[in-house]
C-alpha positions as CSV (number, residue, x, y, z in Angstrom):
1,X,12.4,4.7,19.8
2,X,13.2,4.8,16.1
3,X,10.5,5.3,13.6
4,X,10.1,2.5,11.0
5,X,11.2,3.1,7.5
6,X,8.4,2.5,5.0
7,X,8.6,1.0,1.5
8,X,6.0,0.8,-1.3
9,X,4.6,-2.6,-2.1
10,X,1.7,-1.8,-4.4
11,X,0.6,1.1,-6.6
12,X,-2.4,1.8,-8.8
13,X,-4.4,4.6,-10.2
14,X,-7.6,2.9,-9.2
15,X,-8.6,3.9,-5.6
16,X,-10.8,0.8,-5.0
17,X,-8.0,-1.7,-5.8
18,X,-5.7,0.1,-3.4
19,X,-8.3,-0.2,-0.6
20,X,-8.9,-3.9,-1.3
21,X,-5.1,-4.6,-1.1
22,X,-4.9,-2.4,2.1
23,X,-7.6,-4.5,3.8
24,X,-5.8,-7.7,2.9
25,X,-2.6,-6.4,4.5
26,X,-4.4,-5.2,7.6
27,X,-6.1,-8.6,7.9
28,X,-2.7,-10.2,7.9
29,X,-1.6,-7.9,10.8
30,X,0.7,-5.7,8.6
31,X,0.6,-2.0,9.3
32,X,-0.1,-0.1,6.1
33,X,-0.5,3.5,5.0
34,X,-1.8,5.0,1.7
35,X,0.4,7.6,0.0
36,X,-1.7,9.4,-2.6
37,X,0.3,11.1,-5.4
38,X,-2.7,11.8,-7.7
39,X,-3.3,15.4,-8.9
40,X,-5.4,17.0,-6.3
41,X,-7.5,18.9,-8.8
42,X,-8.6,16.0,-11.1
43,X,-7.6,12.7,-9.4
44,X,-7.0,11.4,-12.9
45,X,-3.2,11.7,-13.0
46,X,-0.7,9.9,-10.8
47,X,-0.7,6.9,-8.6
48,X,-1.8,5.8,-5.1
49,X,0.9,3.8,-3.2
50,X,0.6,1.3,-0.3
51,X,3.5,1.6,2.1
52,X,4.5,-1.0,4.8
53,X,7.4,-1.0,7.3
54,X,10.5,-2.2,5.4
55,X,11.0,-5.2,7.7
56,X,7.6,-6.5,6.7
57,X,8.1,-6.0,2.9
58,X,8.5,-9.6,2.0
59,X,5.6,-10.8,4.1
60,X,3.4,-8.0,2.5
61,X,4.4,-9.0,-1.0
62,X,3.6,-12.6,-0.1
63,X,0.1,-11.6,1.1
64,X,-0.6,-9.6,-2.0
65,X,0.6,-12.4,-4.2
66,X,-1.7,-14.9,-2.5
67,X,-4.6,-12.5,-3.0
68,X,-4.4,-12.5,-6.8
């Protein structure tokens, strides 16, 4: 079985907003993973990304748009 390809649908430097968006996607039945690119020493530099399977990208973007 092939592993799904993942694509970023949201990014922020604020951890709480990423988790709110992640919960919205999970509630819609969309698998989601967090990819944290912040500096590990300070957590002040860089972004946190939400990734979803590429085939669910459009649906995920729609869910995130409806949430705002």
